[in-house]
N, C-alpha and C positions, 0 to 999 in steps of 0.2 A: 701697351698691349693688355696689361691687366685691367685697365680701365674699359677696354672694349669688351672683355669677357664678363666683367662685373655688370656692364650694361645689358649684355645678352641675358644673364641670369637674373637681372634685377626684377623681372616680372614676378608677381606673386605666384602665378601658376608655374608648374614644372614644365619648362619649355620643351623638353625632350620626353616628357612623360615620366611615370613612376614604374612602369614595367620594363623588364630587361630587354635588351636588343634581341630580336628573334633569332638571329644566327647564333649568338652566344647561348641562348637557352636550348638551341638544337644540339649543342655540344655537351650537354649535361652528363652524357654517358662517359665522357673522358675525364671527368672531374671526381675527386675523392675528398671526403671530409678529412680535415686536418692538413690539407695541402696549404702552403703559403702562396698567396696570389697577389701580384701587383695589378691593381686596376688603374691603368694610365689615364690621366686627364679625365677622371671619373665624374666630373661636373656635379650634377645634383644628386648623384648616388644610385641611380636606378640599377646599374650593373653590379656595383659593389655590394649593395644590400641584397640583391638576389644571390650573389656568390656566398655571402655570409649566411643566408638562409639555408644554403646547401651544406653548411658546416666547414667551409674553408676559412682560413685566417687571412683576412683581407687587409692589405695596405693600400688605401686609396689616396693618390696624389693628384692634386689639381692646383692650378695657378690662382684660381679666383676664390677669395674668402666668402664672397657672396654665394657662390655655388656650393661651397662646403657647408655653409650654415644650413642650407636647404638639405644637403645630404645628411647632416647630423640629425636633422629633425625627422627625416624619413627613416633613418636607422633606428631612432628611439621609438618611432611609431610602430615599426616592424619588430621591435624587440631584439635587435641584433647588435653585437659590438664590432666595431671597425676601428682600425688605426687610421686616423686621418692625418694628412700632412700637406700643408700648403707650400708649394715649391714650383719653380720653373724647371721643368724637366730637362731643358737644354743646359742648365747650370746646377745640376743636382748630382749629389753622390749616390749613384745607383747601387754601388757595391758590386762584388763579384760572386757568382754562383749562389744567389741569395733566395731566389724564388723557384718554386715548382712550376708555377703557371704565370704568364703575363698576358693580360687581357688588353687589347688595343682596339677599341671600337670607335671608328670615325676619328682617329688621332691624326688629323691632317692639317696641323697648324704649322708645319715646316715645309719649306720649298725644296727643290731638288738639291740645292747647294748644302743645305743643313741636314737632309735626310740621312746620308751615310753615317754621320756622327751619332744621330739618334738610333738608327738600326744597330750600330756597333754596341751601344750601351745596353740595348735590349738583349742582344746576343750574349753579352758578358754577364748580365745580371741573372740569366737563367742557370739553374743547376744543370749539370749533366743529366740528360734524359728529361729535361723540362720541357714544357709545352707552351707554344705561342698561339693564342687564338686572336685573329685579327679580321676585322671587316672595315672596308673603306669604299670610297667612291672612285670610279674610273673617270678619265677625262670626258667621256660621253655624257657625264652627268650635267655638264654645262648646257646641253640641249634641253634637258628636263627642267632645270631651275627649281628643284623641289628640296633643296638643302645642300649643305656642304660649302666648301670654300669657293671663292669666285674665280680662282685661277686653276687651270689644268696642271700647273707646275706643282701643286700640292697634292695631286691625286696619284693613284696607283695604277699600274698595269701588271700583267702577269710577269713580264720581263723584269720590271723593277723589283718585285717581290722575290722572284727566283734569284736574282743577283744579290739582293739585300740579305737574304738568308741562305746563301750557298753553303753547302755542307750540312744543312739541316735535313732531316727526313721530312719530305712534303707528304703529309697525310691527307690533305685536302687542299685543292686550289681550284676555284671556280669563279669565272667572270659571268655575270648574269644580270638581266634586267628584271626587277620585281617591284611590286607596289609595297611600300612600307608606310607605317603610320606610328611614329614615335614622337608624340607631341606635335605641336604645330610647326616646328622648325624642320622636321624630317617627315614629310607627308607627301605621298604621291608616287608615281612611277619613277624608279631610280636605277642608275647604272652602278652596279655593285660588284665588288670583288671580295671573295672570302679566302682565308688562308688559315690552315692548321698545320703547324710545323714543329717538329720535335728536335731539340738539341742533341747531338750525338753523346753517347756515354764516354 
């Protein structure tokens, strides 16, 4: 699996671009300087760097050392400090009540069988009152073919997210089709779903 992601990120160009995900950027009003944030599977660093530029304390975790080398370069170029860690999120010690915010942008590397365990770790790692900001593809994305996993089993629906984060306060949940342009790997009309959910106190 690591070899696959290393090959994806092996291009000299930033395959998902260097600007933050548009949905994440639209949620800037929910973020505050000094908050601790986990940038899950942050790849080449576009989202983690943007968060650090907002004054958040960023812990960026990714499986691929090739991706993280590019992320470190981007962080240095932008003049921000980030705690980078190379790890497999499915076999990583997330800790409990560790983060104020978890950002999960197109984190769709797990199938339906593994998803409950991943969601459970996300829930546990948030502090009480902590915020989850998530965007992913819906199964309808397969018709567009403009990015994302090749299997609908890895994608999200509203029901999946409501069940996965039951007990959280849903502040925003929207399924929509929109044009995105995030490097050449995510480009074109896309079937998206957005979630902002807060862990109860």
